C-alpha positions as CSV (number, residue, x, y, z in Angstrom):
1,M,-26.1,-23.0,27.4
2,A,-28.5,-25.1,29.0
3,D,-27.4,-28.6,30.1
4,H,-29.5,-30.9,27.4
5,G,-29.7,-34.7,26.4
6,G,-27.9,-37.7,28.4
7,K,-29.4,-39.9,31.1
8,R,-31.7,-38.3,34.0
9,T,-31.5,-39.7,36.9
10,Q,-35.3,-41.2,37.9
11,A,-36.8,-41.2,34.5
12,G,-38.7,-43.5,32.7
13,R,-40.5,-46.6,34.1
14,K,-38.9,-48.8,36.9
15,P,-37.3,-51.9,36.1
16,G,-39.9,-54.7,36.2
17,S,-42.6,-53.0,36.4
18,P,-45.3,-54.2,33.5
19,N,-46.7,-51.4,30.9
20,K,-50.1,-50.4,30.7
21,A,-50.7,-52.8,28.0
22,T,-49.0,-55.9,29.3
23,A,-51.0,-55.5,32.5
24,A,-54.3,-54.9,30.8
25,I,-53.4,-58.7,29.1
26,R,-52.7,-60.0,32.0
27,S,-56.0,-58.8,34.0
28,L,-58.1,-60.1,30.6
29,A,-56.5,-63.4,30.8
30,G,-56.8,-63.7,34.7
31,E,-60.5,-63.0,34.1
32,H,-60.6,-66.5,31.8
33,A,-58.2,-68.3,33.7
34,E,-60.8,-70.3,35.8
35,T,-62.6,-71.3,31.9
36,A,-59.3,-72.2,30.4
37,I,-58.4,-74.6,33.4
38,D,-62.0,-75.7,32.6
39,M,-61.4,-76.3,28.8
40,L,-58.1,-77.9,29.5
41,V,-59.6,-80.8,32.0
42,E,-62.3,-81.6,29.4
43,L,-60.0,-81.7,26.8
44,M,-57.6,-84.3,28.9
45,E,-60.8,-86.2,29.7
46,D,-62.4,-86.7,26.8
47,G,-62.0,-89.9,24.8
48,G,-62.5,-88.6,21.8
49,T,-60.1,-86.1,21.6
50,P,-56.7,-87.5,19.6
51,A,-54.1,-88.0,22.0
52,A,-51.6,-85.3,21.5
53,A,-54.5,-83.0,22.3
54,R,-54.9,-84.5,25.4
55,I,-51.4,-85.5,26.5
56,S,-51.2,-81.4,25.7
57,A,-53.7,-80.0,27.9
58,A,-52.7,-82.7,30.9
59,K,-49.2,-81.1,30.4
60,E,-50.3,-77.8,30.7
61,L,-52.0,-78.4,33.7
62,L,-49.7,-80.2,35.5
63,E,-47.2,-77.1,34.5
64,R,-49.5,-74.6,36.1
65,G,-49.9,-77.0,39.2
66,Y,-46.4,-78.1,39.7
67,G,-44.0,-76.3,37.4
68,K,-41.7,-78.0,34.6
69,S,-40.5,-81.0,34.9
70,G,-37.0,-81.9,34.9
71,S,-34.7,-80.9,32.1
72,Y,-34.7,-84.1,30.4
73,A,-36.6,-86.1,27.9
74,A,-37.7,-89.9,28.3
75,L,-37.5,-91.0,24.5
76,E,-37.9,-94.1,23.9
77,L,-35.8,-95.7,20.8
78,D,-34.3,-99.3,19.8
79,I,-30.9,-97.3,19.3
80,P,-29.6,-94.9,21.6
81,L,-29.6,-91.4,19.4
82,S,-25.4,-90.8,19.6
83,E,-25.0,-94.6,18.0
84,L,-27.3,-93.2,14.8
85,Q,-26.4,-90.9,12.3
86,P,-27.4,-86.7,13.0
87,K,-30.1,-87.3,10.3
88,E,-31.6,-90.1,11.6
89,A,-31.6,-88.9,15.3
90,I,-33.0,-85.7,14.1
91,A,-35.7,-87.9,12.6
92,A,-36.6,-89.9,15.1
93,I,-36.6,-86.5,17.7
94,T,-39.3,-84.8,15.1
95,D,-41.1,-88.2,15.0
96,A,-41.3,-87.9,19.0
97,V,-42.3,-84.7,18.6
98,T,-45.3,-84.8,16.2
99,A,-46.0,-88.2,18.1
100,G,-47.0,-85.4,21.6
101,A,-44.1,-88.3,23.2
102,I,-41.7,-85.2,23.6
103,S,-42.5,-81.7,23.9
104,V,-41.1,-79.2,21.0
105,E,-39.0,-77.8,23.8
106,E,-37.4,-80.9,24.6
107,G,-36.9,-82.2,20.6
108,Q,-35.5,-78.9,20.6
109,R,-32.9,-79.6,23.2
110,L,-32.3,-82.6,21.9
111,V,-31.6,-81.4,18.5
112,A,-28.8,-78.7,19.5
113,M,-27.0,-81.5,21.5
114,I,-26.6,-83.3,18.3
115,E,-25.3,-80.0,16.1
116,A,-22.9,-79.6,18.8
117,R,-21.7,-83.2,18.3
118,I,-21.5,-82.2,14.4
119,K,-19.6,-79.3,15.4
120,A,-17.4,-81.1,17.8
121,V,-16.6,-83.8,15.0
122,E,-16.3,-80.9,12.2
123,L,-13.6,-79.6,14.7
124,A,-11.8,-82.3,15.4
125,E,-11.9,-83.6,11.3
126,V,-10.1,-79.7,10.7
127,E,-7.7,-80.3,13.5
128,D,-6.6,-83.7,11.6
129,R,-6.5,-82.1,8.5
130,L,-4.0,-79.1,9.8
131,S,-1.7,-81.9,11.6
132,A,-1.0,-83.6,8.7
133,L,-0.8,-80.5,6.1
134,E,1.7,-79.0,9.1
135,G,3.5,-82.7,8.8
136,N,3.6,-82.8,5.1
137,K,4.9,-78.8,5.1
138,A,7.4,-79.8,7.5
139,G,8.6,-83.0,5.8
140,R,9.4,-80.8,2.6
141,I,11.6,-78.3,4.5
142,T,13.3,-81.0,6.1
143,Q,14.6,-82.7,2.4
């Protein structure tokens, strides 16, 4: 019988090489890159454009020219997020994102930090309850 099936060596597209559709899209995008940059500059400089759109245009231009900024979010609040209840902190982050003060990605990272804090607090509470239950059980056994 012939040997069928299994992985063939040297078969398929090489890792990292784009498929035909991706290559076509990149080529088309490249043809319009200069126009897109010009449009972003116009949006950024137009005083009649809403501030959030102007900030987004400026950010896109800076990221294309210099890469993404560091992984921190500068968020000016009267009270630090760590001192707010999680619901209030997430509301403050949502407000900052919608106002254009921070990016959606920065907002998502901040919310993820708050969610991690909530989980840590919940875990500590479960551990305390478990210890209390184990202490009560041990007390009943010795009596």
